[in-house]
TIVO-2410 file (N, C-alpha, C; in nm, 3 decimals):
# residues 183
REC num residu      c1      c2      c3 atome chaine
REC   1      X   0.081  -0.119   0.000     N      A
REC   1      X   0.000   0.000   0.000    CA      A
REC   1      X   0.087   0.126   0.000     C      A
REC   2      X   0.191   0.128   0.081     N      A
REC   2      X   0.281   0.242   0.089    CA      A
REC   2      X   0.352   0.263  -0.046     C      A
REC   3      X   0.386   0.151  -0.110     N      A
REC   3      X   0.452   0.158  -0.241    CA      A
REC   3      X   0.360   0.225  -0.343     C      A
REC   4      X   0.231   0.190  -0.343     N      A
REC   4      X   0.135   0.248  -0.436    CA      A
REC   4      X   0.118   0.398  -0.410     C      A
REC   5      X   0.114   0.438  -0.283     N      A
REC   5      X   0.103   0.580  -0.249    CA      A
REC   5      X   0.226   0.658  -0.295     C      A
REC   6      X   0.345   0.600  -0.279     N      A
REC   6      X   0.469   0.665  -0.322    CA      A
REC   6      X   0.469   0.684  -0.473     C      A
REC   7      X   0.425   0.583  -0.547     N      A
REC   7      X   0.420   0.592  -0.693    CA      A
REC   7      X   0.318   0.697  -0.734     C      A
REC   8      X   0.200   0.696  -0.671     N      A
REC   8      X   0.097   0.796  -0.702    CA      A
REC   8      X   0.148   0.937  -0.672     C      A
REC   9      X   0.219   0.955  -0.561     N      A
REC   9      X   0.275   1.085  -0.525    CA      A
REC   9      X   0.379   1.131  -0.625     C      A
REC  10      X   0.464   1.039  -0.671     N      A
REC  10      X   0.567   1.073  -0.770    CA      A
REC  10      X   0.502   1.112  -0.902     C      A
REC  11      X   0.400   1.041  -0.945     N      A
REC  11      X   0.329   1.075  -1.068    CA      A
REC  11      X   0.261   1.210  -1.057     C      A
REC  12      X   0.201   1.239  -0.942     N      A
REC  12      X   0.135   1.368  -0.922    CA      A
REC  12      X   0.238   1.481  -0.926     C      A
REC  13      X   0.353   1.459  -0.865     N      A
REC  13      X   0.459   1.561  -0.865    CA      A
REC  13      X   0.508   1.587  -1.007     C      A
REC  14      X   0.522   1.482  -1.086     N      A
REC  14      X   0.566   1.498  -1.225    CA      A
REC  14      X   0.463   1.574  -1.307     C      A
REC  15      X   0.337   1.551  -1.283     N      A
REC  15      X   0.234   1.619  -1.361    CA      A
REC  15      X   0.224   1.766  -1.324     C      A
REC  16      X   0.262   1.802  -1.202     N      A
REC  16      X   0.256   1.941  -1.159    CA      A
REC  16      X   0.384   2.018  -1.191     C      A
REC  17      X   0.490   1.946  -1.224     N      A
REC  17      X   0.619   2.011  -1.251    CA      A
REC  17      X   0.609   2.099  -1.375     C      A
REC  18      X   0.668   2.215  -1.367     N      A
REC  18      X   0.667   2.307  -1.480    CA      A
REC  18      X   0.809   2.323  -1.532     C      A
REC  19      X   0.818   2.358  -1.658     N      A
REC  19      X   0.949   2.383  -1.716    CA      A
REC  19      X   1.009   2.506  -1.650     C      A
REC  20      X   1.138   2.509  -1.646     N      A
REC  20      X   1.210   2.620  -1.587    CA      A
REC  20      X   1.208   2.739  -1.681     C      A
REC  21      X   1.210   2.860  -1.627     N      A
REC  21      X   1.217   2.981  -1.708    CA      A
REC  21      X   1.351   2.982  -1.781     C      A
REC  22      X   1.347   3.003  -1.912     N      A
REC  22      X   1.467   3.007  -1.995    CA      A
REC  22      X   1.514   3.152  -2.010     C      A
REC  23      X   1.642   3.178  -1.982     N      A
REC  23      X   1.701   3.310  -2.004    CA      A
REC  23      X   1.783   3.301  -2.131     C      A
REC  24      X   1.737   3.368  -2.236     N      A
REC  24      X   1.801   3.360  -2.367    CA      A
REC  24      X   1.832   3.498  -2.421     C      A
REC  25      X   1.918   3.501  -2.520     N      A
REC  25      X   1.941   3.625  -2.594    CA      A
REC  25      X   1.951   3.590  -2.741     C      A
REC  26      X   1.907   3.682  -2.823     N      A
REC  26      X   1.922   3.668  -2.968    CA      A
REC  26      X   2.015   3.780  -3.012     C      A
REC  27      X   2.117   3.742  -3.088     N      A
REC  27      X   2.217   3.837  -3.137    CA      A
REC  27      X   2.207   3.841  -3.289     C      A
REC  28      X   2.188   3.960  -3.342     N      A
REC  28      X   2.185   3.981  -3.487    CA      A
REC  28      X   2.318   4.047  -3.524     C      A
REC  29      X   2.395   3.982  -3.610     N      A
REC  29      X   2.529   4.029  -3.646    CA      A
REC  29      X   2.533   4.062  -3.794     C      A
REC  30      X   2.574   4.184  -3.828     N      A
REC  30      X   2.588   4.226  -3.966    CA      A
REC  30      X   2.456   4.279  -4.020     C      A
REC  31      X   2.444   4.411  -4.026     N      A
REC  31      X   2.319   4.474  -4.070    CA      A
REC  31      X   2.349   4.583  -4.173     C      A
REC  32      X   2.249   4.616  -4.252     N      A
REC  32      X   2.260   4.720  -4.354    CA      A
REC  32      X   2.221   4.853  -4.293     C      A
REC  33      X   2.311   4.952  -4.300     N      A
REC  33      X   2.285   5.087  -4.251    CA      A
REC  33      X   2.212   5.162  -4.362     C      A
REC  34      X   2.081   5.180  -4.348     N      A
REC  34      X   2.000   5.241  -4.454    CA      A
REC  34      X   2.036   5.387  -4.478     C      A
REC  35      X   2.079   5.460  -4.374     N      A
REC  35      X   2.114   5.601  -4.391    CA      A
REC  35      X   2.250   5.618  -4.460     C      A
REC  36      X   2.345   5.533  -4.428     N      A
REC  36      X   2.478   5.541  -4.491    CA      A
REC  36      X   2.480   5.466  -4.624     C      A
REC  37      X   2.385   5.376  -4.646     N      A
REC  37      X   2.379   5.301  -4.770    CA      A
REC  37      X   2.485   5.194  -4.782     C      A
REC  38      X   2.524   5.132  -4.667     N      A
REC  38      X   2.626   5.028  -4.674    CA      A
REC  38      X   2.601   4.920  -4.568     C      A
REC  39      X   2.653   4.803  -4.593     N      A
REC  39      X   2.643   4.690  -4.502    CA      A
REC  39      X   2.756   4.699  -4.400     C      A
REC  40      X   2.726   4.680  -4.274     N      A
REC  40      X   2.826   4.684  -4.168    CA      A
REC  40      X   2.832   4.547  -4.101     C      A
REC  41      X   2.939   4.473  -4.129     N      A
REC  41      X   2.957   4.338  -4.075    CA      A
REC  41      X   2.969   4.336  -3.923     C      A
REC  42      X   3.017   4.447  -3.865     N      A
REC  42      X   3.040   4.451  -3.721    CA      A
REC  42      X   2.920   4.502  -3.641     C      A
REC  43      X   2.818   4.552  -3.708     N      A
REC  43      X   2.700   4.603  -3.635    CA      A
REC  43      X   2.627   4.486  -3.570     C      A
REC  44      X   2.596   4.503  -3.441     N      A
REC  44      X   2.534   4.396  -3.364    CA      A
REC  44      X   2.418   4.452  -3.283     C      A
REC  45      X   2.305   4.384  -3.289     N      A
REC  45      X   2.188   4.416  -3.207    CA      A
REC  45      X   2.157   4.293  -3.123     C      A
REC  46      X   2.124   4.315  -2.996     N      A
REC  46      X   2.098   4.205  -2.904    CA      A
REC  46      X   1.969   4.227  -2.829     C      A
REC  47      X   1.886   4.125  -2.825     N      A
REC  47      X   1.764   4.126  -2.744    CA      A
REC  47      X   1.776   4.017  -2.638     C      A
REC  48      X   1.741   4.048  -2.515     N      A
REC  48      X   1.742   3.952  -2.405    CA      A
REC  48      X   1.598   3.921  -2.367     C      A
REC  49      X   1.569   3.794  -2.345     N      A
REC  49      X   1.434   3.760  -2.304    CA      A
REC  49      X   1.432   3.637  -2.214     C      A
REC  50      X   1.335   3.637  -2.122     N      A
REC  50      X   1.308   3.523  -2.035    CA      A
REC  50      X   1.172   3.469  -2.075     C      A
REC  51      X   1.164   3.340  -2.099     N      A
REC  51      X   1.038   3.278  -2.140    CA      A
REC  51      X   1.010   3.155  -2.055     C      A
REC  52      X   0.883   3.125  -2.038     N      A
REC  52      X   0.838   3.011  -1.959    CA      A
REC  52      X   0.734   2.936  -2.042     C      A
REC  53      X   0.763   2.812  -2.077     N      A
REC  53      X   0.673   2.732  -2.161    CA      A
REC  53      X   0.555   2.683  -2.076     C      A
REC  54      X   0.460   2.772  -2.053     N      A
REC  54      X   0.347   2.743  -1.964    CA      A
REC  54      X   0.259   2.630  -2.015     C      A
REC  55      X   0.239   2.622  -2.146     N      A
REC  55      X   0.151   2.518  -2.200    CA      A
REC  55      X   0.227   2.392  -2.243     C      A
REC  56      X   0.357   2.388  -2.216     N      A
REC  56      X   0.441   2.270  -2.241    CA      A
REC  56      X   0.437   2.221  -2.386     C      A
REC  57      X   0.427   2.315  -2.483     N      A
REC  57      X   0.421   2.274  -2.623    CA      A
REC  57      X   0.556   2.286  -2.694     C      A
REC  58      X   0.661   2.328  -2.624     N      A
REC  58      X   0.795   2.337  -2.682    CA      A
REC  58      X   0.820   2.466  -2.758     C      A
REC  59      X   0.724   2.556  -2.765     N      A
REC  59      X   0.745   2.686  -2.829    CA      A
REC  59      X   0.692   2.795  -2.735     C      A
REC  60      X   0.727   2.918  -2.766     N      A
REC  60      X   0.693   3.029  -2.678    CA      A
REC  60      X   0.614   3.135  -2.753     C      A
REC  61      X   0.510   3.187  -2.689     N      A
REC  61      X   0.429   3.292  -2.747    CA      A
REC  61      X   0.437   3.416  -2.657     C      A
REC  62      X   0.371   3.523  -2.697     N      A
REC  62      X   0.375   3.648  -2.621    CA      A
REC  62      X   0.330   3.628  -2.476     C      A
REC  63      X   0.230   3.545  -2.454     N      A
REC  63      X   0.180   3.524  -2.318    CA      A
REC  63      X   0.280   3.448  -2.229     C      A
REC  64      X   0.384   3.389  -2.289     N      A
REC  64      X   0.484   3.314  -2.213    CA      A
REC  64      X   0.614   3.392  -2.193     C      A
REC  65      X   0.615   3.519  -2.235     N      A
REC  65      X   0.733   3.604  -2.215    CA      A
REC  65      X   0.725   3.664  -2.075     C      A
REC  66      X   0.827   3.636  -1.995     N      A
REC  66      X   0.835   3.688  -1.859    CA      A
REC  66      X   0.902   3.825  -1.859     C      A
REC  67      X   1.007   3.841  -1.940     N      A
REC  67      X   1.083   3.965  -1.948    CA      A
REC  67      X   1.143   3.976  -2.087     C      A
REC  68      X   1.151   4.099  -2.140     N      A
REC  68      X   1.210   4.125  -2.271    CA      A
REC  68      X   1.281   4.259  -2.265     C      A
REC  69      X   1.403   4.265  -2.319     N      A
REC  69      X   1.480   4.390  -2.326    CA      A
REC  69      X   1.550   4.399  -2.460     C      A
REC  70      X   1.536   4.515  -2.523     N      A
REC  70      X   1.607   4.543  -2.647    CA      A
REC  70      X   1.631   4.692  -2.653     C      A
REC  71      X   1.758   4.735  -2.655     N      A
REC  71      X   1.793   4.876  -2.651    CA      A
REC  71      X   1.716   4.942  -2.535     C      A
REC  72      X   1.629   5.041  -2.562     N      A
REC  72      X   1.552   5.107  -2.456    CA      A
REC  72      X   1.414   5.045  -2.436     C      A
REC  73      X   1.381   4.942  -2.509     N      A
REC  73      X   1.251   4.878  -2.500    CA      A
REC  73      X   1.254   4.773  -2.388     C      A
REC  74      X   1.159   4.785  -2.295     N      A
REC  74      X   1.150   4.687  -2.187    CA      A
REC  74      X   1.006   4.639  -2.177     C      A
REC  75      X   0.991   4.513  -2.136     N      A
REC  75      X   0.859   4.452  -2.124    CA      A
REC  75      X   0.864   4.348  -2.014     C      A
REC  76      X   0.765   4.351  -1.925     N      A
REC  76      X   0.759   4.252  -1.817    CA      A
REC  76      X   0.616   4.201  -1.803     C      A
REC  77      X   0.563   4.146  -1.910     N      A
REC  77      X   0.430   4.087  -1.905    CA      A
REC  77      X   0.318   4.175  -1.952     C      A
REC  78      X   0.340   4.306  -1.957     N      A
REC  78      X   0.238   4.396  -2.010    CA      A
REC  78      X   0.306   4.524  -2.058     C      A
REC  79      X   0.240   4.591  -2.152     N      A
REC  79      X   0.292   4.719  -2.202    CA      A
REC  79      X   0.290   4.817  -2.086     C      A
REC  80      X   0.387   4.907  -2.085     N      A
REC  80      X   0.397   4.997  -1.971    CA      A
REC  80      X   0.392   5.143  -2.015     C      A
REC  81      X   0.315   5.219  -1.942     N      A
REC  81      X   0.312   5.365  -1.955    CA      A
REC  81      X   0.388   5.419  -1.837     C      A
REC  82      X   0.505   5.474  -1.865     N      A
REC  82      X   0.585   5.530  -1.759    CA      A
REC  82      X   0.555   5.678  -1.741     C      A
REC  83      X   0.625   5.738  -1.650     N      A
REC  83      X   0.608   5.881  -1.629    CA      A
REC  83      X   0.672   5.959  -1.744     C      A
REC  84      X   0.637   6.084  -1.755     N      A
REC  84      X   0.692   6.176  -1.855    CA      A
REC  84      X   0.662   6.131  -1.999     C      A
REC  85      X   0.549   6.069  -2.022     N      A
REC  85      X   0.510   6.033  -2.158    CA      A
REC  85      X   0.590   5.917  -2.217     C      A
REC  86      X   0.646   5.832  -2.133     N      A
REC  86      X   0.724   5.718  -2.180    CA      A
REC  86      X   0.633   5.597  -2.194     C      A
REC  87      X   0.646   5.526  -2.304     N      A
REC  87      X   0.564   5.409  -2.333    CA      A
REC  87      X   0.653   5.302  -2.395     C      A
REC  88      X   0.638   5.175  -2.354     N      A
REC  88      X   0.720   5.065  -2.405    CA      A
REC  88      X   0.636   4.939  -2.414     C      A
REC  89      X   0.653   4.863  -2.524     N      A
REC  89      X   0.568   4.745  -2.541    CA      A
REC  89      X   0.634   4.640  -2.632     C      A
REC  90      X   0.610   4.515  -2.599     N      A
REC  90      X   0.640   4.402  -2.687    CA      A
REC  90      X   0.507   4.368  -2.752     C      A
REC  91      X   0.494   4.395  -2.881     N      A
REC  91      X   0.365   4.381  -2.949    CA      A
REC  91      X   0.333   4.239  -2.991     C      A
REC  92      X   0.434   4.164  -3.035     N      A
REC  92      X   0.414   4.025  -3.074    CA      A
REC  92      X   0.542   3.948  -3.047     C      A
REC  93      X   0.529   3.817  -3.026     N      A
REC  93      X   0.646   3.734  -2.997    CA      A
REC  93      X   0.612   3.588  -3.024     C      A
REC  94      X   0.701   3.520  -3.095     N      A
REC  94      X   0.691   3.374  -3.108    CA      A
REC  94      X   0.832   3.319  -3.129     C      A
REC  95      X   0.858   3.206  -3.066     N      A
REC  95      X   0.990   3.144  -3.077    CA      A
REC  95      X   0.977   2.995  -3.052     C      A
REC  96      X   1.032   2.919  -3.144     N      A
REC  96      X   1.043   2.774  -3.130    CA      A
REC  96      X   1.192   2.743  -3.136     C      A
REC  97      X   1.248   2.676  -3.034     N      A
REC  97      X   1.391   2.644  -3.037    CA      A
REC  97      X   1.429   2.576  -3.168     C      A
REC  98      X   1.542   2.622  -3.225     N      A
REC  98      X   1.588   2.571  -3.354    CA      A
REC  98      X   1.552   2.664  -3.469     C      A
REC  99      X   1.470   2.767  -3.441     N      A
REC  99      X   1.435   2.864  -3.544    CA      A
REC  99      X   1.465   3.004  -3.491     C      A
REC 100      X   1.449   3.105  -3.576     N      A
REC 100      X   1.473   3.242  -3.533    CA      A
REC 100      X   1.349   3.298  -3.464     C      A
REC 101      X   1.367   3.374  -3.356     N      A
REC 101      X   1.253   3.437  -3.291    CA      A
REC 101      X   1.188   3.539  -3.384     C      A
REC 102      X   1.059   3.555  -3.369     N      A
REC 102      X   0.984   3.655  -3.444    CA      A
REC 102      X   0.917   3.746  -3.341     C      A
REC 103      X   0.945   3.876  -3.350     N      A
REC 103      X   0.883   3.969  -3.256    CA      A
REC 103      X   0.881   4.109  -3.312     C      A
REC 104      X   0.789   4.189  -3.260     N      A
REC 104      X   0.785   4.332  -3.287    CA      A
REC 104      X   0.776   4.401  -3.151     C      A
REC 105      X   0.849   4.509  -3.137     N      A
REC 105      X   0.850   4.583  -3.012    CA      A
REC 105      X   0.874   4.730  -3.042     C      A
REC 106      X   0.826   4.816  -2.953     N      A
REC 106      X   0.845   4.959  -2.975    CA      A
REC 106      X   0.841   5.034  -2.843     C      A
REC 107      X   0.895   5.155  -2.845     N      A
REC 107      X   0.889   5.244  -2.730    CA      A
REC 107      X   0.886   5.387  -2.782     C      A
REC 108      X   0.832   5.475  -2.698     N      A
REC 108      X   0.820   5.615  -2.738    CA      A
REC 108      X   0.830   5.702  -2.613     C      A
REC 109      X   0.900   5.812  -2.627     N      A
REC 109      X   0.906   5.915  -2.525    CA      A
REC 109      X   0.846   6.041  -2.587     C      A
REC 110      X   0.739   6.093  -2.527     N      A
REC 110      X   0.668   6.208  -2.585    CA      A
REC 110      X   0.704   6.340  -2.518     C      A
REC 111      X   0.818   6.347  -2.454     N      A
REC 111      X   0.863   6.469  -2.389    CA      A
REC 111      X   0.886   6.578  -2.494     C      A
REC 112      X   0.845   6.702  -2.467     N      A
REC 112      X   0.861   6.812  -2.563    CA      A
REC 112      X   1.008   6.843  -2.591     C      A
REC 113      X   1.093   6.833  -2.488     N      A
REC 113      X   1.234   6.863  -2.506    CA      A
REC 113      X   1.311   6.749  -2.572     C      A
REC 114      X   1.268   6.627  -2.549     N      A
REC 114      X   1.347   6.512  -2.593    CA      A
REC 114      X   1.256   6.400  -2.645     C      A
REC 115      X   1.180   6.425  -2.752     N      A
REC 115      X   1.097   6.317  -2.806    CA      A
REC 115      X   1.182   6.220  -2.888     C      A
REC 116      X   1.159   6.092  -2.868     N      A
REC 116      X   1.230   5.992  -2.946    CA      A
REC 116      X   1.153   5.862  -2.941     C      A
REC 117      X   1.187   5.772  -3.034     N      A
REC 117      X   1.118   5.643  -3.038    CA      A
REC 117      X   1.210   5.537  -3.098     C      A
REC 118      X   1.177   5.413  -3.069     N      A
REC 118      X   1.247   5.298  -3.124    CA      A
REC 118      X   1.144   5.195  -3.167     C      A
REC 119      X   1.175   5.122  -3.272     N      A
REC 119      X   1.087   5.015  -3.319    CA      A
REC 119      X   1.173   4.907  -3.383     C      A
REC 120      X   1.141   4.782  -3.351     N      A
REC 120      X   1.208   4.669  -3.415    CA      A
REC 120      X   1.104   4.571  -3.465     C      A
REC 121      X   1.127   4.526  -3.586     N      A
REC 121      X   1.053   4.414  -3.643    CA      A
REC 121      X   1.162   4.312  -3.675     C      A
REC 122      X   1.177   4.212  -3.589     N      A
REC 122      X   1.288   4.116  -3.601    CA      A
REC 122      X   1.289   4.053  -3.739     C      A
REC 123      X   1.407   4.050  -3.799     N      A
REC 123      X   1.423   3.992  -3.932    CA      A
REC 123      X   1.400   4.092  -4.043     C      A
REC 124      X   1.356   4.214  -4.009     N      A
REC 124      X   1.330   4.316  -4.111    CA      A
REC 124      X   1.409   4.445  -4.085     C      A
REC 125      X   1.379   4.514  -3.973     N      A
REC 125      X   1.448   4.641  -3.947    CA      A
REC 125      X   1.442   4.681  -3.800     C      A
REC 126      X   1.534   4.774  -3.765     N      A
REC 126      X   1.533   4.843  -3.636    CA      A
REC 126      X   1.546   4.991  -3.667     C      A
REC 127      X   1.459   5.072  -3.607     N      A
REC 127      X   1.460   5.215  -3.629    CA      A
REC 127      X   1.472   5.290  -3.497     C      A
REC 128      X   1.553   5.396  -3.500     N      A
REC 128      X   1.565   5.488  -3.388    CA      A
REC 128      X   1.539   5.627  -3.445     C      A
REC 129      X   1.443   5.699  -3.389     N      A
REC 129      X   1.412   5.833  -3.438    CA      A
REC 129      X   1.415   5.930  -3.321     C      A
REC 130      X   1.481   6.043  -3.342     N      A
REC 130      X   1.496   6.142  -3.236    CA      A
REC 130      X   1.491   6.282  -3.297     C      A
REC 131      X   1.437   6.376  -3.221     N      A
REC 131      X   1.435   6.515  -3.265    CA      A
REC 131      X   1.569   6.582  -3.240     C      A
REC 132      X   1.653   6.523  -3.153     N      A
REC 132      X   1.779   6.587  -3.117    CA      A
REC 132      X   1.902   6.521  -3.181     C      A
REC 133      X   1.897   6.392  -3.209     N      A
REC 133      X   2.012   6.323  -3.265    CA      A
REC 133      X   1.977   6.262  -3.399     C      A
REC 134      X   2.077   6.215  -3.467     N      A
REC 134      X   2.055   6.155  -3.600    CA      A
REC 134      X   1.972   6.028  -3.588     C      A
REC 135      X   1.883   6.011  -3.682     N      A
REC 135      X   1.802   5.889  -3.687    CA      A
REC 135      X   1.888   5.773  -3.735     C      A
REC 136      X   1.847   5.653  -3.699     N      A
REC 136      X   1.915   5.531  -3.744    CA      A
REC 136      X   1.811   5.437  -3.801     C      A
REC 137      X   1.852   5.363  -3.901     N      A
REC 137      X   1.769   5.253  -3.952    CA      A
REC 137      X   1.863   5.143  -3.997     C      A
REC 138      X   1.851   5.029  -3.930     N      A
REC 138      X   1.931   4.911  -3.963    CA      A
REC 138      X   1.838   4.805  -4.020     C      A
REC 139      X   1.878   4.747  -4.132     N      A
REC 139      X   1.795   4.648  -4.199    CA      A
REC 139      X   1.867   4.514  -4.208     C      A
REC 140      X   1.790   4.406  -4.200     N      A
REC 140      X   1.842   4.271  -4.214    CA      A
REC 140      X   1.864   4.244  -4.363     C      A
REC 141      X   1.968   4.164  -4.393     N      A
REC 141      X   1.993   4.118  -4.529    CA      A
REC 141      X   2.015   3.967  -4.522     C      A
REC 142      X   2.040   3.908  -4.636     N      A
REC 142      X   2.069   3.764  -4.638    CA      A
REC 142      X   2.202   3.733  -4.569     C      A
REC 143      X   2.287   3.835  -4.552     N      A
REC 143      X   2.417   3.815  -4.485    CA      A
REC 143      X   2.408   3.834  -4.334     C      A
REC 144      X   2.294   3.876  -4.281     N      A
REC 144      X   2.279   3.895  -4.137    CA      A
REC 144      X   2.275   3.759  -4.068     C      A
REC 145      X   2.361   3.742  -3.969     N      A
REC 145      X   2.366   3.617  -3.891    CA      A
REC 145      X   2.280   3.633  -3.766     C      A
REC 146      X   2.209   3.528  -3.729     N      A
REC 146      X   2.126   3.530  -3.609    CA      A
REC 146      X   2.169   3.417  -3.518     C      A
REC 147      X   2.194   3.451  -3.391     N      A
REC 147      X   2.234   3.352  -3.291    CA      A
REC 147      X   2.136   3.360  -3.174     C      A
REC 148      X   2.081   3.248  -3.134     N      A
REC 148      X   1.999   3.241  -3.014    CA      A
REC 148      X   2.075   3.153  -2.916     C      A
REC 149      X   2.116   3.211  -2.805     N      A
REC 149      X   2.202   3.142  -2.708    CA      A
REC 149      X   2.154   3.170  -2.566     C      A
REC 150      X   2.196   3.090  -2.469     N      A
REC 150      X   2.167   3.123  -2.330    CA      A
REC 150      X   2.223   3.261  -2.296     C      A
REC 151      X   2.160   3.330  -2.204     N      A
REC 151      X   2.195   3.468  -2.173    CA      A
REC 151      X   2.340   3.487  -2.130     C      A
REC 152      X   2.402   3.384  -2.072     N      A
REC 152      X   2.539   3.398  -2.021    CA      A
REC 152      X   2.646   3.362  -2.124     C      A
REC 153      X   2.609   3.329  -2.247     N      A
REC 153      X   2.706   3.292  -2.351    CA      A
REC 153      X   2.740   3.415  -2.435     C      A
REC 154      X   2.869   3.432  -2.463     N      A
REC 154      X   2.915   3.544  -2.545    CA      A
REC 154      X   2.930   3.498  -2.690     C      A
REC 155      X   2.874   3.573  -2.781     N      A
REC 155      X   2.887   3.544  -2.924    CA      A
REC 155      X   3.007   3.622  -2.975     C      A
REC 156      X   3.110   3.553  -3.030     N      A
REC 156      X   3.230   3.623  -3.075    CA      A
REC 156      X   3.204   3.707  -3.200     C      A
REC 157      X   3.286   3.809  -3.218     N      A
REC 157      X   3.278   3.889  -3.340    CA      A
REC 157      X   3.322   3.804  -3.458     C      A
REC 158      X   3.275   3.835  -3.578     N      A
REC 158      X   3.310   3.754  -3.695    CA      A
REC 158      X   3.459   3.762  -3.728     C      A
REC 159      X   3.509   3.655  -3.784     N      A
REC 159      X   3.649   3.649  -3.829    CA      A
REC 159      X   3.658   3.719  -3.965     C      A
REC 160      X   3.758   3.805  -3.983     N      A
REC 160      X   3.770   3.875  -4.112    CA      A
REC 160      X   3.787   3.776  -4.228     C      A
REC 161      X   3.738   3.818  -4.344     N      A
REC 161      X   3.751   3.736  -4.464    CA      A
REC 161      X   3.893   3.747  -4.518     C      A
REC 162      X   3.938   3.650  -4.598     N      A
REC 162      X   4.073   3.655  -4.655    CA      A
REC 162      X   4.101   3.784  -4.733     C      A
REC 163      X   4.002   3.838  -4.799     N      A
REC 163      X   4.022   3.962  -4.875    CA      A
REC 163      X   4.058   4.078  -4.782     C      A
REC 164      X   4.003   4.078  -4.661     N      A
REC 164      X   4.035   4.184  -4.566    CA      A
REC 164      X   4.180   4.173  -4.520     C      A
REC 165      X   4.229   4.050  -4.502     N      A
REC 165      X   4.370   4.033  -4.468    CA      A
REC 165      X   4.458   4.081  -4.584     C      A
REC 166      X   4.415   4.056  -4.706     N      A
REC 166      X   4.489   4.102  -4.824    CA      A
REC 166      X   4.497   4.254  -4.829     C      A
REC 167      X   4.387   4.320  -4.800     N      A
REC 167      X   4.387   4.467  -4.799    CA      A
REC 167      X   4.477   4.520  -4.689     C      A
REC 168      X   4.477   4.454  -4.574     N      A
REC 168      X   4.566   4.494  -4.465    CA      A
REC 168      X   4.712   4.480  -4.507     C      A
REC 169      X   4.744   4.368  -4.572     N      A
REC 169      X   4.882   4.345  -4.617    CA      A
REC 169      X   4.925   4.450  -4.719     C      A
REC 170      X   4.838   4.483  -4.814     N      A
REC 170      X   4.870   4.584  -4.915    CA      A
REC 170      X   4.890   4.720  -4.848     C      A
REC 171      X   4.805   4.755  -4.751     N      A
REC 171      X   4.818   4.881  -4.680    CA      A
REC 171      X   4.949   4.890  -4.602     C      A
REC 172      X   4.985   4.781  -4.532     N      A
REC 172      X   5.111   4.779  -4.457    CA      A
REC 172      X   5.232   4.786  -4.551     C      A
REC 173      X   5.224   4.716  -4.664     N      A
REC 173      X   5.334   4.722  -4.761    CA      A
REC 173      X   5.349   4.863  -4.817     C      A
REC 174      X   5.238   4.931  -4.842     N      A
REC 174      X   5.242   5.069  -4.891    CA      A
REC 174      X   5.305   5.163  -4.790     C      A
REC 175      X   5.270   5.144  -4.663     N      A
REC 175      X   5.329   5.228  -4.558    CA      A
REC 175      X   5.479   5.202  -4.544     C      A
REC 176      X   5.519   5.076  -4.556     N      A
REC 176      X   5.660   5.040  -4.548    CA      A
REC 176      X   5.737   5.101  -4.665     C      A
REC 177      X   5.679   5.092  -4.784     N      A
REC 177      X   5.744   5.151  -4.903    CA      A
REC 177      X   5.758   5.302  -4.887     C      A
REC 178      X   5.658   5.367  -4.838     N      A
REC 178      X   5.663   5.511  -4.817    CA      A
REC 178      X   5.769   5.548  -4.714     C      A
REC 179      X   5.780   5.470  -4.606     N      A
REC 179      X   5.881   5.498  -4.504    CA      A
REC 179      X   6.022   5.476  -4.560     C      A
REC 180      X   6.041   5.374  -4.644     N      A
REC 180      X   6.174   5.350  -4.705    CA      A
REC 180      X   6.211   5.461  -4.801     C      A
REC 181      X   6.111   5.509  -4.873     N      A
REC 181      X   6.136   5.612  -4.974    CA      A
REC 181      X   6.179   5.742  -4.906     C      A
REC 182      X   6.123   5.772  -4.792     N      A
REC 182      X   6.158   5.894  -4.718    CA      A
REC 182      X   6.299   5.892  -4.664     C      A
REC 183      X   6.354   5.770  -4.641     N      A
REC 183      X   6.490   5.759  -4.590    CA      A
REC 183      X   6.582   5.790  -4.703     C      A
***
C-alpha cells in the first residue's frame, strides 16, 4: 500500500512540474545601414528575453514572455506607460527552439524637449528616431547572422575574410614603401 502511495505521489509531482524559465538572448550580427547606404559586418543588435513554456508545447508565445529587453525597450508581461510620456511594449512574440525568434516591439518618449522612439521588427528592421540626434535605420539582409544562445554565452565577433587580410597586407606594404622612400 505504501509503495502504491509513493508511486501515485511521484506521478502527481511529475504532472505538476513546470518547465524552468529560460534566459536567452538573440544576437543579430551584420546589418545594412539604410542612412549610410552600406552593409556593416560589425553592427550587432541584441535582445534579451526570459520565457516560460506554460503550455508545455515546446514553443513560446507572447503570453509566455516573462521579461524582454532590447535597446531602450522593456517589457515585463504587459505594455507599460511610464512617467513623462514614456511608453514601451512588446507587441508580438513567437519562438520555437531551432528557429529564429519573431517579434515586434516599440517604445516612445513624448517629452517636448526630448521626443524619441524605437521600433524593431525582427528579421526586417530596427529604427531609432529622435528630434535631437541623428536617426538610425538598420535592416536585415541575407548576410545577417542570427544567434539564439543562453543569456550567459558570449557570441564572438566575426572572423575577417581573406580579402580583408589582403587589404591589410597591401596597406602595410604601402606604408613600409613610403617609409623606405623617405629615408
